[in-house]
Structure formats: structure tokens, C-alpha cells
Residue, then its C-alpha position, 0 to 999 in steps of 0.5 A: x499499499x502506498x502512503x497518501x503523501x509521497x515522502x520526500x527526502x528531507x529531515x523531520x523537525x525532531x531530527x533537526x531539533x536533536x542536531x541543534x541540541x547536540x551542537x548546543x551541548x557541545x558548545x556549552x561544554x567547550x565554552x569554559x575551556x575556550x574562555x580560559x584559553x583566551x583569558x588566562x588567569x594572572x598566575x598561569x600567564x606569569x608562570x608561562x612568561x617566566x618559563x618562556x624567558x628562562x627557555x629563551x635565555x638557555x636557548x640563546x646561550x647554547x645556540x649563539x655560544x655566548x653566556x646570557x643573563x636573565x635579569x630579574x627586577x623583583x620590585x617591578x616583576x620585570x624579567x629581561x634576557x640580555x647577553x652577559x658581559x664578557x667580564x661577567x666572571x667578576x660579577x656575582x648574582x647581585x651585580x657587584x664586583x665582588x667575586x662569588x664564592x670560589x671564583x678567582x679574580x682575573x684582569x678586566x678586559x675591554x668588553x662590551x656591556x650587556x644591553x649595549x647595541x648588539x646584533x639582532x640575535x641579542x636583542x633583549x627579551x622581556x616579560x612583565x608580571x601582572x599587578x596581581x602577581x608578586x615575587x615572594x622569593x627570589x633565591x640565586x645560588x642560595x642567596x636571597x635577592x627579593x629585596x635587591x633592585x636587580x638579580x642576575x641568573x647566568x646561562x652558559x653555552x654548555x647548558x648549565x646555569x646559576x641555581x634559581x628558586x623563584x616563588x610567585x604569589x597571586x592576589x588570591x594566595x596561590x603560590x607557584x615555585x619555579x626552580x632552575x636545575x643548574x646542570x641542565x638549565x631546565x625549569x621545573x614548576x610546582x605548587x608551593x604551600 
């Protein structure tokens, strides 16, 4: 028996409503993730920025075959990667001319100072922490530099670096610890209580 109405090839209203409902559910589940990716929290962004400057300093030191410095300005939350001066062996992490423990003093050479105009490969790379994130602790080679104007971490061409432990605190009391492994120069992030 033939139906009274010939059936055309088309979707029924129920089928269309089911498809729209499935698409709506998928969008509702994905929107929070999309929002978080587009607007990262200040602590997440700060950790990403610190990891990026550490990675870039290590990479530039290895690829260019020259020592690089990560300059940390604890009061402003600014980070800067520049080429280390050739006579930086005389400088300790604080930037004074006092030699670090176990360093021998050698004659100064006439070398360019870091931050002076250099090739494009050595242009400074900078990062700035959000106002909602502060540096709670900045230890370099087991010395505290949180109250100093500037702290310096050296990355050498062979991949090693100064020991760095950095603790960041957000305005909602979330703590993150970033530690540089001095033998490999790689950063490790952990939650700090």
C-alpha cells in the first residue's frame, strides 16, 4: 500500500531539533575551556612568561655560544634576557664586583656591556608580571635577592646555569615555585604551600 503523501527526502523537525541540541551541548561544554584559553588567569600567564624567558635565555646561550643573563627586577616584576658581559666572571648574582664564592679574580678586559647595541640575535627579551602577581622569593645560588633592585641568573653555552628558586604569589594566595636545575638549565614548576 502506498502512503497518501509521497515522502520526500528531507529531515523531520525532531531530527533537526536533536542536531541543534547536540551542537548546543557541545558548545556549552567547550565554552569554559575556550574562555580560559583566551583569558588566562594572572598566575598561569606569569608562570608561562617566566618559563618562556628562562627557555629563551638557555636557548640563546647554547645556540649563539655566548653566556646570557636573565635579569630579574623583583620590585617591578620585570624579567629581561640580555647577553652577559664578557667580564661577567667578576660579577656575582647581585651585580657587584665582588667575586662569588670559589671564583678567582682575573684582569678586566675591554668588553662590551650587556644591553649595549648588539646584533639582532641579542636583542633583549622581556616579560612583565601582572599587578596581581608578586615575587615572594627570589633565591640565586642560595642567596636571597627579593629585596635587591636587580638579580642576575647566568646561562652558559654548555647548558648549565646559576641555581634559581623563584616563588610567585597571586592576589588570591596561590603560590607557584619555579626552580632552575643548574646542570641542565631546565625549569621545573610546582605548587608551593
